[in-house]
C-alpha angles and dihedrals in degrees: 000000000000123000106278113231131185087257093054091047092048090049092053091051091047091048089054093048090049091050094247088121129036120226088254091054092048092047091046090052091048093048091050090047090054091052103045109356126122116214131212103271097223091054102033096127095047094047096043093048094051095043090051091053092047090049089062095046094102090061108093094224092057108031125160118262129192088249090054090054091049091050092048092049092051092047093048092050104034114023096085095045092081 
């Protein structure tokens, strides 16, 4: 698996929002990333937090809302700029 960057994470979320990935595909990718993925060092906390939340999105109690995706995109792109 390639090193997961904020850009790759944002692309996966956008692909889901544009119906290029199903929720099952997105969750499967996130679960695999949690198992054996390497994350961009400068954004490790941001990426690992978001991937963990996406990995639970197929559990009814957690889900993945449009607002969650917007929040994750903003975090992936902006959190480490401060």
